N, C-alpha and C positions, 0 to 999 in steps of 0.2 A: 786718276792723271798724278804723277808725283812732282814736286820739285825736282829739278837737275840739281845733282850734287856737287857743294862748293871746287871750285876748281884753283888749281894754287899753282898758277903760273905768271909769271909776270907780261908786262907786254911794251911795245914802244911807239910811242906818237911821233916820232922824229918826222916821219912822213905828213904830218899836217902842221911841221912847226912849233910844236910843243916838247921842249928840250927841260922839263923837269922830271928827277927822280921822285916826287912826293902821287906815285898813282897806285889809286885802287883799281884791280882789276877783278871781277866777276865775284864779288862778294856776295857772301849771299844775302836772302832780305833781313835775316836774325841780327849778321853783324851791321849792317846799316841802319836797323832799328835801332841797335846801341851806340854806335856811333852819333847818330845824330840826338839820340836822347841826351848822353856822354857831353858832346855837342852845347847843350841847351839851343837848340834847332827845335826841337818836337818835344812831346809828354805823351807817355801812354796812357789808354782809358782802360779803364774798368776788364771791358772786352778783351784787350790785350794789344788792339790794333793801337799804330803811330797817329796821335793829331800833329799837326803840324798848319803853320798859317803862310799865307804866300805871299803877305806881304802887301804891296800898292794893290796889285791886279789881283783879284779874284775872280776873272774870267778871260778870255780871250777877247785881243785889241784889233777888230776885223782891220782899222784904221790904218794899222800898222804892221800891216803882213804885205811883203814884197816879193813880187819872184823876176828875176834878172831876166831881162830882153838879149837875148841870142840866138844863134843860129836854130837852135831846137825849138824856143817859146815864140822867136818872133810874130811868125806869120798863123801860130795854132792857137794860143791865148788869146779869150775873150777879155780885152784890154779892160780899165775904167775904174769903179770905184772899189769893185771887189778886190779885181786882182792889176795891181799898181808895179809898174815898170820900174826898176832899178838899174842903172849902169853896171857894165862888168867891171868898170874901173871903180867903181864906189866898192863896189863888193871889196873887190879885191884891197880896197885901203882899209875898208872896213874890220874886215878877216885878219889883215894884221894886228889892227888894234886888240881884238877880241883876242888872238894866240900870244901876243903880249903879254896882256891881264893874266890870261890861265895860267902864262909862265910860273906867276906868281903865287898864285892857289893850290892848296891840296886838292888835289883829281881825284875823280869817280868814273871809271870805263868799263861799257860793259858792250857785249858782243851778241845781238839774237836777230829774229830775221820778222819776217811779218807775211802774211799768206799763207793759209794753211795748206792749200791746196799745192804738193809739192813740184808740178807743171810749172807754178806761178810765184815761185819763194823767192823772196828779195833777202839780201843779209842786212844786214843794218848795226850800224857801230856807234854808239850812243856815249858822248865825251860830255861829263858834269859839273858842276863847283860844288855843289851842295849832295851829301850822301841821298836825302831823301828823295833829292830827284831822279838818280840813281835806280833807287827801288823802283822808285813808277814806272821806271822803265823796264823794270825786271815783272812789273804785274802784268802792264800792257801789253807790251810784244811779247813773241813765242821763245821760248828759249831751247838753245840746242842743246843737246846732249856731250859727253866729254867728249867722244869719239867725234862730234859732229865741228868742234873748237879747235881740233889737232891742226888740222886746213881751213879753218874761216878766213876768209878772205869778204870785206866787206864790201857792199857798189852803193850802199848809203851811207852820209856821216850826217849825226844830228851833234851838233855843238853848241851847247847849251851854260850861258856864263851870266845867270840872274844878277850877278851883282855890279856889271859891266855895267854903266852908263852912255847912252851916246851921246855926243854933240849934234845939235839938227844943222845946224850952221855952217859944221865944218862935213857930217859925214852924208849927211843928204836927206837923214830918215825924217817922220812927225814930229816924235818926240822920244823922248831917250831911250824907250823901248821899241823892239822892231823884232818880225821873223821874218825871213829872207830863203825864197827857195832859189837854189840855183842849178838847172837842171844839166850845165854843161859840167860844173866838178862835184855834183853828187852829192851838195851839203844843202844840210837845212841850220843855216844860223840864227841863232838866237840869244838876245840880251835885254836885259834890263825889265825883265819880268821874273817872277817865280813861279807864274800861274803855270803847274804842270802840263793843264791841258794841250799848251802851245805844242811840246814834245811830241803829243801821237798826233793832232791835226796838222802838224808839219810832215811828216811821212805820210800821211793817208792823204794830203791835198797830194805829193807828187803822186801817188799812185793813180791818183784821179783822174790825171794827165799821161802816164805810162801806159795804165790796163785798155782807156780806148782807143787809143793811137799807135801803141804798136802790138797789143794782144788781144783786139776784138773782143775786147768784155768790158760789159757795164759793171764801171764800181758804183757803190749804192751805201747813203748814207741811210744804214738800218737797221736791226734786228732781225734776228731769223733763229725759228725754231722748227723741230721736227716731231713728227706724231707717232705711233707706232706703231703705224702702215708705212713709213718713211713718206709720209707727205711732209713737205716746207711750206710752210708761210712766211712771208715777210711782211714785216713792219715798220716802215716810214712814218716820222713826225719829228720834228723839234724840240728844243728842249723844255720837259715842263708837259708834253699832249702824252707821256705812256706807254714812248716805246722799251725801256728797259722795263716797268714794271708789268706791261702784259706779254712780252717773249719771256718771259720767266715763272715759266708753266709750271706745276708740280706734275701736271699731266702729259709734258710735253718735254723732249731734251733741247737744251740750250743748246743753238750753233755759234751765236754772238749779240752781243747788246748794241752793235754802233757802227761797225765797218762792213762790208761784203762785196764779194764780185760776183758777176753770173756770167758763168764762162759759155763760150760756144758750143759747150759740151753739155746745156743745163743743166748745169751745177750751181751750186751758192757756198763760198767758201768765207770763211771768216777771216778779216785784213788779221785780226791780232789776238792777245792771248788771255786778254780780263776783262774788265768790267767798271767803267768808269759812272757812277750812278751818282743818279743827287738823290742829297739825303733828309731835302727838308718833309716835316712832320712825317717822319719813318716811324713806323711801326710793326712790331714781329707779329698785332694782330691783321692788318693791311699787306704788308708784302715780307713774309716770315723769310724767304730765301732773301733775300738781298741783307733783312738783318740779321741772318745766322752768319753773313758772309766777312761780316766785320768782327775780326778776328786778330789774333795775331799774322802778321803779314799782308793787314789792310792798310789802308793811310788815306788818315778823314782828314778834311780841309776845311778850313777854315769853320770848325764848327766851336761853340761854346760847352767847357767842361767845368764845373765844379771841384773845390779842392780836390776831391777825391777821384777824382776822374771819370764822375758819371758824363755823359753826352746828354742836353737838350736838346733834342734836333728840332726842337719847333722854335730853339732861339736864332731870329738870322739878323744879332745885330750887327755881324761881320759883312755878310750878305745871304741873299735868296741862294746862292750858288753854292750853298754848303754841298760838299762831295764829299766820295769813297771810293777808292780802286783797291782792286783785289785781282790776283789771278781768277782764270775762270774754273780754275779747279778746286776754289772756294765753296762753288756752286755743286751739291751732287748729280743734280740730274740734267750732266750736258753731254752732249754728241761728241764720242772719240771716233775721228779725228774731226775739227771743226767745217764738218762743210755736210750740206744737204744737196738732195736730190732733185729734181720736178718740181720744181715750185707748183704750188696749187690754187694760192690764195693770196696774194697781195693786199694789206690795208694800209691806208693813207691818214694816219692821227691828226688830230687837229682840237684845239683846245678852243672852240666858237664861246667865246664870250659874250657877241652880243645873243646867243642860242635861238638862233632861224635855224642853222643847219639838222637835218632829223641826227639822233643817235647814231643811224649806222643806214646804208644806204649803197647800191649796185649803181658802178661805175660800168658806162660803154668804152670800145676803148679809148675814142676821142676824148670823152671825156676823164679816163686813167690820165693819158697826155697832157691833156689841158692843166688841171688841179695840178699832177706831178710838176711841172712848170711853175705854179703860181705857188706853191707850196706854203699856205695859209696856217696861220694861226693868231691869234689875237692878244695883244696887251690888256690890261685891265687895270682900270681907275685906282687912283693913288701908288703906281711902281714908281712915277716918273711925278717931279713937281708940274703942275698945271692939268694934270690928268683926269679928266671929270670922269670920261666915259671910256669905252671900252676902243680901243683903236688897230684896225688891220693890220698884223704884219706879215710878208710876203716874203721868203727865203727861196728862191726858184731849185727845185730837185731837193727839197727838203732839206739842202743844206750849202747853200750859195757860197759862205765864206769860205767854200773848200774846192769847191769846182773851177779849175784854171780853163777850162773849155765851156764854149757858150748852151746856153741849159737847152737847146733844141736839139744841142747833139747828142747830150744825155736821153731826153725825153722820147727821139727818134729808135735811137736803141731801147729804151725800153718799150717801144709800141712793137716792134718789132719781134722780138723775143716774148709777147704777151700773144701774139699772133701763133707765132711758133710752138709755144709749152699750151696754151689754151687755158693758161690760168687768168681766173676770177681777179678783178678790183675792188675793194670796197670803202669805201670812206665813212670813216666812223669820228663823232663829235664827242669826245673825251671835255668839252666845256659846261656849258651850260643851256641848262634847261631851265619852263615855265619864264623865263622871259631872261632880260640881260643880267650882264653881271651887276650885284645891288639891290636885282629884283628878285632876277629867279636862283636857283642852286645849284652847284657843281653836280653833271651826272656821277652817280653812285658807284665805284668802281665794282662793285656787285653785278650792275647790271651790265655795263661794259663788256665785264670779262663773259659774263652771258652769252650776249651776243657774238662775242668774237667763237666760243667753244660752239655755238648753234650753224653758224658758217662751216668751222670745220669736220662738226660732223652731219652737213648736211642736213640740217634741220629746216632750215629757210629756203629752201628747195628751189622751182623753176620758176624762173619770174613769168606770170601770167596776171592778167586785172583781178583775178581774185587774190592773190598771191601780193601784190604788190602796186603799190601808187605811187605816179608820178608827182614829183616837187613841183607846183605849178612856177617859181622862179627859177631855180638852178636843173630842173629839170632829169633830176634823178628818182631812180626808183628805191624806192624807202618800201618795206616788209611792213605790212600790214599786222602780224603777229611773230611773237619771236616766245620760245619758252623759256621763262625767268623774269619775262619782260614784260609789265604792265602793258595791255595793249594801248593807254593813254599816253605811255610816254613815246611812243615811235612815233607819234605826229609832234613835231614841235609846234605845229599853230596852235592845237587842239589842246597845249602845253600852258599856252598863255591867257586864254580865254579873253582875247582881244584881241579880234581879226583885223584891223584897221592899224592896228599900234604895230603887229607882227608884219604885216605885210609893206608896212614904209620902213622897218629894221630891215626886211628880208633883203628890199629894193636896193637899201642903201649899201649893203656889204654886197651884192650882184655889182652895183656901180666900182664897189672899189675893185673888185675883181678885173673888170673890163679896164678900169684905167691903168692896172697895172701891167696887164698882157699887150697894151699899146707900146710895153718896150720890147715885146718880140712877135710881134705880129708879122714884121716884117721876113724875119725868119721865118717862123713857124709855117705849115703846108696846113692845105684847105682844112682836113681831117681835123686837125689838131685845133684849128679857128671855130671848128664848128661845136668844139667840147665843154664850151663856155656858155654860162647862162646867155638866152637868148634874148632877154626885154629891158629895157630900161625904165627905173623910177616912175610910177604915175601922178 
């Protein structure tokens, strides 16, 4: 897969109210890289990658994400703390202010698209204030050919103005930064933040509404890969659980690492054209494919480099959310086009810092729906002031900040597709073993990879009493043996060497699950409700 050739044509943005003759259209990554360095907005690392600092915001700001409440959204969106309503009148006034600001800036525009399956393709125009933001759009969205650009018509537009700061008292925002979706105007309006993740998540949040409502297609915050026999595996997981790492496998072709759709035809397609991976503690030994993808054309965010351009991936003095974006063709072993057929296995990844969930377990359909709605992982001690022990963290559908509909809508679609396709669902704990964070140790990546491969190779066998054991608190089926993994590791209770402490902690976590699920009980059907832990703490 190769980058599209540079396109030398101009573009008018007058339809957006932008009357600005300083518009750079469809520049190549190399051109954007050089402009960024020349403007002293970034530096080149020894790998050739561009290193930038995103400024005040080094991650998304979920409390500053809004959806315009209009005829399309008002009766469909699950309004609340995640999907915060914004009036059309306020949007228009803020939009006009952003456009007035952009008319004073040099701009970078790009036409691209999302959804690798042609039947679901959506054309997107991205208008950026910063050159490296436009380079990010090149990396992360799909790249049209020159012929496709000749008659290109954008369906959605991202307008990205990091240097514009809103006035909350006047503009109706919470603070000076904002990301607003408008389904009537088909615009994602972003301001006050340089964090590039807001660009891609804005469009993918729109797809998470459009696909289930209008296309009968399940959108998923997941990665996916394909085996040599064409079998597709799907990996759900929140940041830090190993979603990108485990799907980037030398033995399987990568479909994509973050956002996909599961169609009524039982295919899985990638939304995007690149990868956006965390690089904290990255090494060539542990993650060779990702490490090798960091080269000219990639963008490193908020990393620390020395004077010679050598990156210290262990240094988190700016943020723990250090990242790299690169076009998917930086990975050698990719599926072309980015579509997989006939999903066979789904993996729910969780970094359980309590150390009580099995390293791998098989879920029933009801358990799968329950854990999908729960979207569990854990915050570890020391990440926030005053945190002295693990804290459960739940994000519905493993991506609540990007899901405009009620989580049960996505869960019911997943359950239906599971039954129709006969797919197996596995819960994988990439977190702690031998005790909670601070006592136990992080599960070895080599063990997790071995468990994933055992599933994909059919080595865990059918569920029987001799081959699996039911977890006494969560009711999930944990295998008694797995090639490449010590038998003692497969039983979390056995790794603790303290049954009383283990069960007290296990019941503490199960109660957290049940407490979290109270928000969904009135919406969930009986099958989903049966999937949770069945006992309270003693």
